C-alpha positions in Angstrom: 59.9 -38.4 2.2 56.4 -37.7 0.8 56.0 -41.2 -0.6 58.0 -43.4 1.8 57.6 -41.4 5.0 60.1 -41.2 7.8 60.8 -43.7 10.5 60.0 -43.3 14.2 59.9 -45.4 17.4 56.3 -46.4 17.9 57.1 -47.9 21.3 58.1 -44.4 22.6 54.6 -43.1 22.1 52.7 -46.2 23.2 51.7 -47.6 19.8 53.8 -50.8 19.8 56.1 -52.8 22.1 59.8 -52.2 22.5 60.6 -55.5 20.8 59.2 -54.3 17.4 58.6 -50.6 17.6 59.7 -49.4 14.2 57.0 -47.5 12.3 56.8 -44.9 9.6 54.9 -41.6 9.2 53.8 -40.6 5.7 52.5 -37.1 5.4 49.0 -36.6 4.0 49.7 -33.9 1.4 46.1 -32.6 1.6 46.7 -31.5 5.2 49.8 -29.4 4.4 49.8 -26.0 6.0 52.3 -23.2 6.8 53.1 -23.4 10.5 52.7 -19.9 11.9 54.9 -20.6 15.0 58.2 -21.4 13.5 60.7 -18.7 12.6 62.0 -20.6 9.6 59.3 -21.2 6.9 57.9 -24.6 7.9 55.3 -26.9 6.3 53.3 -29.0 8.8 51.4 -32.2 7.9 49.1 -34.6 9.6 50.4 -38.1 8.7 49.3 -41.7 8.2 51.0 -44.3 10.4 52.5 -47.3 8.6 54.2 -50.6 9.6 57.9 -50.3 8.9 58.4 -53.7 7.4 55.3 -54.2 5.2 54.4 -50.5 4.6 50.8 -51.3 5.4 48.6 -48.9 7.4 48.9 -49.5 11.1 45.8 -51.2 12.3 45.2 -48.6 15.1 45.9 -45.5 13.0 43.1 -43.2 14.1 42.7 -41.5 10.7 42.5 -44.9 9.0 39.8 -46.0 11.5 37.8 -42.9 10.6 38.2 -43.6 6.9 37.0 -47.2 7.4 34.1 -46.1 9.6 32.8 -43.7 6.9 33.2 -46.5 4.3 31.3 -48.9 6.6 28.6 -46.3 7.1 28.0 -46.0 3.4 28.1 -49.8 2.9 25.5 -50.2 5.6 23.0 -48.0 3.8 22.2 -46.1 7.0 23.7 -42.9 5.5 26.2 -41.8 2.9 27.7 -38.9 5.0 28.7 -38.4 8.6 29.0 -34.8 9.7 30.5 -33.6 13.0 30.6 -30.2 14.7 32.8 -30.2 17.8 32.7 -27.5 20.4 36.2 -27.1 22.0 36.1 -25.9 25.6 39.3 -25.0 27.4 40.7 -22.8 30.1 43.3 -20.0 29.6 45.4 -19.4 32.7 47.9 -16.6 33.3 50.1 -18.6 35.8 50.4 -22.3 36.6 52.6 -23.6 39.4 52.8 -27.1 41.0 55.2 -28.7 43.5 55.2 -32.4 44.4 57.7 -34.0 46.8 57.8 -37.0 49.1 56.3 -35.0 52.0 54.2 -32.3 50.2 52.0 -31.6 47.2 50.5 -28.4 45.9 49.3 -26.6 42.8 48.0 -23.1 42.0 46.2 -21.7 38.9 45.6 -18.1 38.3 43.6 -16.0 35.9 43.4 -12.2 35.6 39.7 -12.5 35.0 39.0 -14.3 38.3 37.0 -12.6 41.0 39.4 -14.1 43.6 41.7 -11.2 42.5 39.2 -8.5 43.3 40.8 -7.7 46.7 44.1 -6.8 45.0 42.5 -3.8 43.4 42.5 -2.8 39.7 39.9 -2.4 37.0 37.1 -4.2 38.9 35.7 -6.1 35.9 36.0 -9.6 37.3 34.0 -12.7 36.4 32.4 -14.6 39.3 32.4 -18.4 39.4 29.9 -19.9 37.0 29.4 -16.4 35.5 31.4 -16.5 32.4 28.9 -17.6 29.8 29.1 -15.2 26.8 30.7 -12.6 29.0 31.5 -9.4 27.0 34.5 -7.1 27.3 35.8 -5.7 29.6 34.9 -8.7 31.7 36.0 -10.9 28.9 39.7 -10.1 28.8 40.5 -12.9 26.4 38.5 -11.9 23.3 41.6 -10.6 21.4 43.6 -13.8 22.2 40.7 -16.0 21.0 40.3 -14.0 17.9 44.0 -14.4 17.1 43.6 -18.2 17.6 40.6 -18.3 15.2 42.4 -16.2 12.6 45.4 -18.6 12.6 43.1 -21.6 12.5 41.3 -20.2 9.4 44.6 -19.5 7.8 45.6 -23.1 8.3 42.3 -24.3 6.7 40.2 -24.9 9.8 36.8 -23.2 9.5 35.5 -21.5 12.6 31.8 -20.9 13.3 32.4 -18.6 16.3 34.2 -18.2 19.6 33.1 -16.9 23.0 33.7 -17.0 26.7 32.3 -20.0 28.5 30.5 -20.5 31.8 33.7 -21.0 33.8 34.4 -17.6 35.3 38.3 -17.5 35.4 39.3 -18.0 31.8 37.1 -20.6 30.2 36.7 -20.2 26.5 35.1 -22.0 23.6 35.8 -22.3 19.8 33.3 -24.0 17.7 33.7 -25.2 14.1 30.9 -25.8 11.6 29.8 -29.3 10.6 32.5 -31.3 8.9 33.1 -34.8 7.8 34.4 -37.3 10.4 38.0 -37.2 9.1 38.1 -33.5 8.7 36.7 -33.0 12.2 39.4 -35.2 13.6 42.1 -33.4 11.8 40.7 -30.0 13.0 40.7 -31.3 16.6 44.5 -31.8 16.3 45.0 -28.3 14.9 42.7 -26.6 17.4 44.6 -28.0 20.4 48.0 -27.1 18.8 47.0 -23.6 17.8 45.3 -22.6 21.1 48.2 -23.8 23.2 50.9 -22.3 21.0 49.1 -18.9 20.6 48.5 -18.7 24.4 52.2 -19.6 25.0 53.4 -16.8 22.8 51.4 -14.4 25.1 52.8 -15.8 28.3 49.6 -17.8 29.1 48.8 -21.5 29.1 45.8 -23.4 27.7 44.5 -26.6 29.1 41.8 -29.0 27.9 41.7 -30.8 31.3 38.1 -31.8 32.1 38.2 -30.3 35.6 41.1 -28.0 36.4 39.2 -25.9 39.0 37.4 -27.4 42.0 33.7 -26.5 42.0 33.9 -24.6 38.7 32.5 -25.6 35.3 34.5 -28.3 33.6 35.5 -28.5 30.0 33.9 -31.2 27.8 33.8 -31.7 24.0 30.2 -31.3 22.9 29.5 -32.7 19.4 26.8 -31.9 17.0 26.2 -34.9 14.8 24.3 -35.4 11.6 23.9 -38.4 9.3 
């Protein structure tokens, strides 16, 4: 398994056509980490994608493209190192509902932090639209959840620079990593999306990286710090 990989249908995930969709995943052992969300002890790996017949690396494998890009950078003489520091912005919602039929369409998102809940009564510490940047508790009601996310990321080998509430009032958060190599930053991106969504799900909440989930409110981008 570690040397030959395991087969999968590349056409089912949009990598190849149905006529010749056989591909293989070979785990990169350097990315192995204990998955904190499985009840049974489970190792999780990020893998390389190979052609099933020739066992060559798939031309569009994103990790291989990153490796080749760094090699081309060194060969060009422009720089010998490419460092990336992504800022991951996302929304955390308490409830998500949507309903689409032939004669109707609707969706609804809700956050306990949102000031649209102020009329229902309660603690009174709500965050207005555009007012969430670096909000502190008790207005920031997500600090413990974000801290749990970052602790799990660090246990899985992903360094974290800091986390904080973002501009979007109802539930927007940010986790930032320090500068890393291109391949490491790409791998970290996969893990950040997995860990944030799974941790929120365990708490009955949902995380989305959609660029604009709320009309008229701050969107979520992915701001990169870059250094050559």
